N, CA and C of each residue as an Amber inpcrd file, in Angstrom:
protein
   210
  89.4660000   7.6120000  55.6380000  89.0120000   8.8400000  56.2330000
  89.9000000   9.1430000  57.4300000  90.1530000  10.4220000  57.6330000
  90.9590000  10.8530000  58.7720000  90.0300000  11.5530000  59.7500000
  89.7400000  10.8490000  60.8280000  88.8420000  11.3580000  61.8560000
  89.2250000  10.7040000  63.1740000  89.1260000  11.4380000  64.2430000
  89.5440000  10.9320000  65.5460000  88.5390000   9.9630000  66.1540000
  87.2640000  10.2520000  66.0130000  86.2270000   9.4510000  66.6550000
  85.6690000   8.3900000  65.7050000  84.9450000   7.4450000  66.2580000
  84.3600000   6.3830000  65.4390000  83.0380000   6.7930000  64.7990000
  82.4810000   7.9190000  65.2550000  81.2390000   8.4140000  64.6670000
  81.3100000   9.9340000  64.5160000  80.2100000  10.5230000  64.0780000
  80.1850000  11.9540000  63.7700000  79.3400000  12.7630000  64.7510000
  79.1000000  12.2170000  65.9390000  78.2590000  12.8960000  66.9280000
  78.8490000  14.2320000  67.3670000  80.1150000  14.2770000  67.7110000
  80.7340000  15.5100000  68.2110000  80.8490000  16.5730000  67.1220000
  81.1560000  16.1490000  65.9180000  81.4000000  17.1000000  64.8330000
  80.1520000  17.5290000  64.0760000  79.1480000  16.6310000  64.0210000
  78.0070000  16.9310000  63.1570000  76.6620000  16.4630000  63.7160000
  76.6500000  16.0000000  64.9560000  75.4130000  15.5030000  65.5800000
  74.7440000  14.4110000  64.7500000  75.5670000  13.5770000  64.1180000
  75.0650000  12.4460000  63.3400000  75.6140000  11.1660000  63.9470000
  74.7420000  10.2200000  64.1990000  75.1250000   8.9900000  64.8660000
  75.5640000   7.9120000  63.8810000  76.1930000   8.2860000  62.7890000
  76.6810000   7.3190000  61.8170000  78.1230000   6.9430000  62.1540000
  78.3800000   5.6390000  62.2150000  79.7410000   5.1570000  62.4180000
  80.5200000   5.3250000  61.1110000  81.8040000   5.5770000  61.2240000
  82.6470000   5.7810000  60.0430000  82.5610000   4.5720000  59.1100000
  82.5940000   3.3790000  59.6710000  82.5960000   2.1660000  58.8520000
  81.2450000   1.8610000  58.2210000  80.2000000   2.5370000  58.6510000
  78.8730000   2.3290000  58.0590000  78.5880000   3.2600000  56.8820000
  79.3700000   4.2980000  56.7380000  79.1300000   5.2690000  55.6810000
  79.9960000   5.0310000  54.4580000  79.4490000   5.3350000  53.3080000
  80.2430000   5.2880000  52.0810000  81.0670000   6.5770000  52.0040000
  82.0360000   6.6050000  51.1260000  82.8420000   7.8080000  50.9360000
  81.9340000   8.9860000  50.5860000  80.9820000   8.7600000  49.7120000
  80.0560000   9.8200000  49.2950000  79.2340000  10.3400000  50.4780000
  78.7370000   9.4420000  51.3140000  77.9500000   9.8510000  52.4780000
  78.7970000  10.6540000  53.4660000  80.0000000  10.1790000  53.7250000
  80.8720000  10.8540000  54.6900000  81.3110000  12.2100000  54.1680000
  81.6130000  12.2950000  52.8800000  82.0380000  13.5630000  52.2860000
  80.9190000  14.6060000  52.2880000  79.6840000  14.1760000  52.4520000
  78.5490000  15.1050000  52.4800000  78.3180000  15.6950000  53.8730000
  78.9830000  15.1640000  54.8880000  78.7500000  15.6080000  56.2630000
  79.4930000  16.9110000  56.5490000  78.7700000  17.8890000  57.0260000
  79.3320000  19.1810000  57.4320000  79.9590000  19.0050000  58.8170000
  81.2890000  19.0830000  58.8830000  81.9760000  18.9140000  60.1720000
  82.5540000  20.2300000  60.6910000  82.1720000  21.3380000  60.1070000
  82.7190000  22.6240000  60.5140000  81.7460000  23.5690000  61.1920000
  80.4640000  23.4200000  60.9070000  79.4720000  24.3680000  61.4390000
  79.3990000  24.4020000  62.9540000  79.6830000  23.2660000  63.6100000
  79.6220000  23.2390000  65.0730000  80.5760000  24.2730000  65.6670000
  81.6650000  24.5630000  64.9530000  82.6710000  25.5030000  65.4350000
  82.2850000  26.9420000  65.1010000  81.9190000  27.1380000  63.8190000
  81.5480000  28.4640000  63.3510000  80.9160000  28.3100000  61.9740000
  79.9040000  29.0860000  61.6880000  79.1970000  28.9850000  60.4050000
  80.1240000  29.1750000  59.2050000  81.1940000  29.9320000  59.3680000
  82.0890000  30.1540000  58.2150000  82.8720000  28.8920000  57.8330000
  82.7930000  27.8380000  58.6700000  83.4680000  26.5750000  58.3650000
  82.4980000  25.4960000  57.8870000  81.3100000  25.8890000  57.4720000
  80.2790000  24.9390000  57.0370000  80.7020000  24.1040000  55.8390000
  81.6520000  24.5600000  55.0820000  82.0980000  23.8030000  53.9040000
  83.1590000  22.7530000  54.2350000  83.5740000  22.6690000  55.4880000
  84.6110000  21.7080000  55.8670000  84.0620000  20.2900000  55.8780000
  84.8570000  19.3760000  55.3420000  84.4940000  17.9630000  55.2560000
  85.6280000  17.1130000  55.8280000  85.3330000  15.8560000  56.1370000
  86.3360000  14.9190000  56.6470000  87.2830000  14.5700000  55.4900000
  88.5910000  14.7400000  55.6870000  89.5200000  14.4310000  54.5960000
  89.8550000  12.9460000  54.5240000  90.2440000  12.5290000  53.3470000
  90.7920000  11.1820000  53.1890000  92.2610000  11.2290000  53.5830000
  92.8480000  10.0720000  53.8180000  94.2720000  10.0270000  54.1540000
  95.1060000  10.5840000  53.0030000  94.7240000  10.2970000  51.7860000
  95.4440000  10.8270000  50.6230000  95.4370000  12.3490000  50.6270000
  94.2910000  12.9590000  50.9120000  94.2040000  14.4180000  50.9520000
  95.1080000  15.0000000  52.0430000  95.1310000  14.3690000  53.1950000
  95.9860000  14.8530000  54.2880000  97.4540000  14.7370000  53.9150000
  97.8450000  13.6040000  53.3520000  99.2530000  13.4090000  52.9800000
  99.6750000  14.3790000  51.8840000  98.8030000  14.6320000  50.9210000
  99.1210000  15.6010000  49.8660000  99.2970000  17.0010000  50.4390000
  98.4550000  17.3790000  51.3750000  98.5450000  18.7010000  52.0040000
  99.8030000  18.8300000  52.8570000 100.1710000  17.7530000  53.5230000
 101.3230000  17.7810000  54.4270000 102.6610000  17.6450000  53.7030000
 102.6550000  17.0650000  52.4980000 103.8930000  16.7790000  51.7670000
 104.7790000  18.0190000  51.6890000 105.9650000  17.9180000  52.2540000
 106.9290000  19.0110000  52.2210000 106.6510000  20.1260000  53.2110000
 105.5550000  20.0410000  53.9500000 105.1860000  21.0970000  54.8870000
 105.1810000  20.6600000  56.3420000 104.8920000  19.3870000  56.5620000
 104.7610000  18.9090000  57.9440000 104.9770000  17.4060000  58.0020000
 105.3440000  16.9370000  59.1710000 105.4320000  15.5000000  59.3910000
 104.0530000  14.9990000  59.7920000 103.8010000  13.7400000  59.4990000
 102.5020000  13.1590000  59.8020000 102.7080000  11.9370000  60.6910000
 101.9790000  11.8830000  61.7790000 101.9730000  10.7320000  62.6690000
 100.5960000  10.0910000  62.5510000 100.5570000   8.8760000  62.0790000
  99.2890000   8.1860000  61.8500000  99.0200000   7.2290000  63.0020000
  97.8880000   7.4250000  63.6550000  97.4470000   6.5250000  64.7220000
  96.2720000   5.7150000  64.1940000  96.4340000   4.4210000  64.1600000
  95.3560000   3.5610000  63.6870000  94.5630000   3.0440000  64.8720000
  93.2550000   3.0630000  64.7520000  92.3840000   2.5320000  65.7970000
  91.6320000   1.3410000  65.2280000  91.5740000   0.2970000  65.9860000
  90.8840000  -0.9090000  65.5270000  89.6240000  -1.1020000  66.3490000
  88.5070000  -1.0990000  65.6710000  87.2230000  -1.3240000  66.3160000
  86.6180000  -2.6510000  65.8740000  87.4560000  -3.5090000  65.2600000
  86.9650000  -4.7910000  64.7970000  86.3400000  -4.7610000  63.4130000
  86.5700000  -3.6790000  62.6730000  86.0290000  -3.5360000  61.3180000
  87.1900000  -3.3810000  60.3530000  87.0200000  -3.8930000  59.1440000
  88.0730000  -3.7620000  58.1250000  88.0590000  -2.3700000  57.5500000
């Protein structure tokens, strides 16, 4: 998953840590409505989705954060 924070409080008012959620659970979280209702369909992308979107269009800088979880 490509997300800046370790949880979804800022984006979706959900106190779930990224490492505690399954892909299905995380993909169900609305991370766009906080900004504007027209972005309610926005979801957290996987790294594969980001790389596919960026391929040939932009460079990608990946910052890894370690919170002690695999």
